[in-house]
C-alpha angles and dihedrals in degrees: 000000000000128000123207129196113193127188127166115215132181111216131175118244115268137059123340135177111217123195121196126182139142120232110250093025121100093212126089139160131220120192136177116225132190111202124196124223116260096016131116119217138193115210118194129185110202117199124226114203132208116268131221129178092271093052136266115005103209091172089065090063134230118330097191145331133235120207124217123188119191133176112235 
């Protein structure tokens, strides 16, 4: 199962500090972005879950996030 949160934002070109976190989770991610004028971007935060011997332990919550920024 995969969950997706999607939000379209209009930001001016330049530097931005983005904060992402989920209520109830103790993990969050802050990233600095530099956006160019006239470009469209897709920003994704990918969760990394805790692991146990039997595999991923989703019930233990998110361990960390990675951020990926792509021009589209």
